[in-house]
KEKE-809538 format. One record per residue (C-alpha): x, y, z. Coordinates in steps of 0.1 Angstrom, whole numbers, always signed. Layout:
! KEKE-809538
u = X; v = Y; w = Z
...
//
This chain:
! KEKE-809538
u = -1; v = -1; w = +2
u = +11; v = +33; w = -7
u = +17; v = +61; w = +14
u = -11; v = +80; w = +1
u = -36; v = +52; w = -1
u = -25; v = +45; w = +35
u = -33; v = +80; w = +47
u = -67; v = +78; w = +30
u = -75; v = +44; w = +46
u = -60; v = +55; w = +80
u = -90; v = +79; w = +77
u = -116; v = +60; w = +68
u = -104; v = +37; w = +100
u = -111; v = +65; w = +120
u = -143; v = +75; w = +107
u = -155; v = +42; w = +113
u = -140; v = +44; w = +150
u = -156; v = +75; w = +156
u = -195; v = +55; w = +145
u = -185; v = +30; w = +167
u = -186; v = +50; w = +198
u = -220; v = +63; w = +192
u = -210; v = +98; w = +204
u = -197; v = +118; w = +174
u = -215; v = +132; w = +143
u = -190; v = +139; w = +117
u = -154; v = +134; w = +107
u = -140; v = +163; w = +84
u = -108; v = +161; w = +65
u = -90; v = +191; w = +57
u = -61; v = +203; w = +37
u = -42; v = +174; w = +15
u = -72; v = +153; w = +31
u = -103; v = +172; w = +27
u = -110; v = +196; w = -3
u = -75; v = +192; w = -20
u = -69; v = +157; w = -26
u = -52; v = +165; w = -56
u = -19; v = +172; w = -40
u = -21; v = +145; w = -17
u = +12; v = +129; w = -15
u = +40; v = +109; w = +6
u = +47; v = +137; w = +25
u = +12; v = +148; w = +40
u = -2; v = +141; w = +70
u = -40; v = +137; w = +83
u = -52; v = +172; w = +92
u = -91; v = +165; w = +104
u = -122; v = +183; w = +129
u = -143; v = +154; w = +147
u = -176; v = +171; w = +155
u = -191; v = +152; w = +184
u = -224; v = +151; w = +203
u = -234; v = +177; w = +229
u = -219; v = +171; w = +256
u = -194; v = +145; w = +243
u = -162; v = +168; w = +236
u = -146; v = +157; w = +263
u = -148; v = +122; w = +260
u = -128; v = +123; w = +226
u = -100; v = +145; w = +239
u = -97; v = +128; w = +272
u = -94; v = +91; w = +261
u = -76; v = +86; w = +226
u = -90; v = +50; w = +222
u = -108; v = +57; w = +192
u = -74; v = +64; w = +177
u = -50; v = +40; w = +196
u = -73; v = +11; w = +189
u = -64; v = +15; w = +148
u = -30; v = +12; w = +151
u = +3; v = +14; w = +177
u = +7; v = +56; w = +186
u = +43; v = +62; w = +186
u = +36; v = +102; w = +203
u = +12; v = +126; w = +212
u = +8; v = +157; w = +230
u = -24; v = +180; w = +234
u = -10; v = +213; w = +217
u = -47; v = +235; w = +222
u = -79; v = +228; w = +245
u = -93; v = +213; w = +214
u = -71; v = +189; w = +202
u = -38; v = +170; w = +197
u = -8; v = +161; w = +171
u = -4; v = +126; w = +173
u = +19; v = +103; w = +154
u = +14; v = +65; w = +145
u = +41; v = +42; w = +148
u = +39; v = +35; w = +110
u = +47; v = +70; w = +102
u = +9; v = +80; w = +97
u = +12; v = +117; w = +111
u = -18; v = +136; w = +126
u = -34; v = +172; w = +138
u = -68; v = +176; w = +149
u = -90; v = +193; w = +170
u = -128; v = +183; w = +186
u = -154; v = +203; w = +190
u = -194; v = +198; w = +192
u = -216; v = +211; w = +171
u = -223; v = +247; w = +183
u = -187; v = +256; w = +182
u = -182; v = +254; w = +142
u = -201; v = +288; w = +140
u = -175; v = +301; w = +163
u = -144; v = +291; w = +147
u = -124; v = +298; w = +119
u = -112; v = +272; w = +95
u = -104; v = +261; w = +62
u = -133; v = +244; w = +40
u = -130; v = +208; w = +41
u = -146; v = +174; w = +32
u = -167; v = +149; w = +49
u = -151; v = +117; w = +54
u = -178; v = +101; w = +75
u = -213; v = +115; w = +92
u = -245; v = +105; w = +108
u = -274; v = +101; w = +80
u = -289; v = +129; w = +96
u = -260; v = +151; w = +102
u = -267; v = +189; w = +85
u = -235; v = +190; w = +66
u = -238; v = +227; w = +55
u = -221; v = +234; w = +92
u = -189; v = +225; w = +77
u = -186; v = +252; w = +56
u = -170; v = +281; w = +69
u = -188; v = +315; w = +68
u = -154; v = +335; w = +68
u = -135; v = +331; w = +38
u = -113; v = +359; w = +40
u = -70; v = +356; w = +35
u = -55; v = +362; w = +70
u = -21; v = +372; w = +55
u = -37; v = +398; w = +30
u = -21; v = +433; w = +42
u = -40; v = +464; w = +51
u = -29; v = +482; w = +20
u = +3; v = +481; w = -8
u = +15; v = +513; w = +7
u = +13; v = +496; w = +42
u = +33; v = +467; w = +33
u = +58; v = +481; w = +16
u = +64; v = +503; w = +46
u = +61; v = +475; w = +70
u = +87; v = +457; w = +48
u = +111; v = +490; w = +50
u = +111; v = +498; w = +85
u = +116; v = +458; w = +95
u = +148; v = +456; w = +73
u = +160; v = +490; w = +89
u = +155; v = +475; w = +123
u = +167; v = +438; w = +115
u = +201; v = +455; w = +101
u = +201; v = +477; w = +136
u = +199; v = +447; w = +154
u = +226; v = +427; w = +132
u = +247; v = +455; w = +141
u = +245; v = +447; w = +178
u = +252; v = +411; w = +172
u = +215; v = +403; w = +174
u = +221; v = +379; w = +146
u = +189; v = +357; w = +154
u = +166; v = +386; w = +156
u = +180; v = +401; w = +127
u = +174; v = +371; w = +107
u = +137; v = +372; w = +115
u = +132; v = +408; w = +111
u = +152; v = +406; w = +74
u = +141; v = +371; w = +62
u = +106; v = +365; w = +77
u = +89; v = +398; w = +90
u = +101; v = +420; w = +60
u = +103; v = +393; w = +34
u = +69; v = +384; w = +43
u = +51; v = +418; w = +37
u = +70; v = +422; w = +5
u = +58; v = +387; w = -9
u = +19; v = +397; w = +5
u = +20; v = +417; w = -28
u = +33; v = +392; w = -53
u = +1; v = +397; w = -72
u = +11; v = +433; w = -79
u = +42; v = +419; w = -96
u = +32; v = +389; w = -116
u = -5; v = +365; w = -123
u = -5; v = +341; w = -94
u = -10; v = +302; w = -104
u = -44; v = +287; w = -91
u = -24; v = +265; w = -68
u = -46; v = +260; w = -34
u = -40; v = +289; w = -18
u = -37; v = +289; w = +19
u = -56; v = +313; w = +34
u = -36; v = +317; w = +66
u = -1; v = +311; w = +50
u = +10; v = +328; w = +22
u = +42; v = +308; w = +21
u = +22; v = +277; w = +13
u = +28; v = +266; w = -24
u = +46; v = +298; w = -27
u = +66; v = +283; w = -56
u = +40; v = +269; w = -77
u = +17; v = +299; w = -76
u = +46; v = +324; w = -82
u = +75; v = +307; w = -99
u = +93; v = +335; w = -112
u = +94; v = +356; w = -81
u = +103; v = +321; w = -60
u = +136; v = +321; w = -81
u = +147; v = +353; w = -68
u = +141; v = +338; w = -31
u = +173; v = +323; w = -23
u = +190; v = +357; w = -28
u = +165; v = +372; w = -1
u = +171; v = +343; w = +20
u = +208; v = +339; w = +24
u = +206; v = +325; w = +62
u = +221; v = +338; w = +101
u = +251; v = +352; w = +89
u = +241; v = +371; w = +55
u = +213; v = +393; w = +70
u = +230; v = +420; w = +53
u = +232; v = +408; w = +16
u = +196; v = +392; w = +21
u = +183; v = +429; w = +32
u = +200; v = +443; w = -1
u = +185; v = +416; w = -24
u = +150; v = +424; w = -10
u = +152; v = +459; w = -10
u = +168; v = +460; w = -46
u = +137; v = +440; w = -56
u = +114; v = +460; w = -40
u = +126; v = +491; w = -58
u = +123; v = +469; w = -92
u = +87; v = +467; w = -88
u = +72; v = +491; w = -65
u = +74; v = +528; w = -56
u = +94; v = +529; w = -26
u = +108; v = +558; w = -4
u = +146; v = +565; w = -18
u = +163; v = +578; w = +13
u = +149; v = +547; w = +33
u = +162; v = +528; w = +8
u = +196; v = +541; w = +6
u = +198; v = +543; w = +45
u = +193; v = +504; w = +41
u = +219; v = +502; w = +14
u = +243; v = +518; w = +34
u = +241; v = +501; w = +65
u = +238; v = +470; w = +48
u = +273; v = +473; w = +28
u = +284; v = +484; w = +58
u = +277; v = +454; w = +82
u = +286; v = +431; w = +49
u = +318; v = +445; w = +52
u = +323; v = +441; w = +91
u = +308; v = +405; w = +89
//
């Protein structure tokens, strides 16, 4: 059995296990085992929601027998009040949460696929009402301003020897804001956009811009070089403040020489 077949088989087993308890209403597959089955591969995991009958939620959180009875578990820990991360001994990794039916209207989630449900279960409650992109910037100018100022602050941290903080400001915060404007630079390939994380599948969605990323993310010791690449890319594609650009270039060049 291939890894993809094993993943889907395990998810179906979980559905049958839930059904046998008599206390669950539905199993909702998310991500690559949800509505995005076409991208399921050997590196995928099982993301899912369990929807329970009223008053039964804690039964599935306090006792994981509905999972451990299927196959031996190597590791698990409760990462939220509602769910766990869990690894089976055969390599199947799971991230899941448990909710009562009434709770679904109060939480934010991406649309999923019903794997199993009771006959009279209302599937409509598994369609999220809010589909806004969470990483969408307040405005183009705001994202540009955030990117530029994060580059500057990151370089000042690098100058103090705070390389870890610098790495995050330059190669994470600044870059994330700049990449949030990718649609102004290139046409996006329609490939499973994630409403929470722009970096997911970015290389497939913006292959042209992705080719530039190795210059912008050069690592812990090369923050100045990364900052120069980012600000130059921004200047090539947006109208940015030239005084701020020059301050960034000058400081990065000085730090690069000293490093």
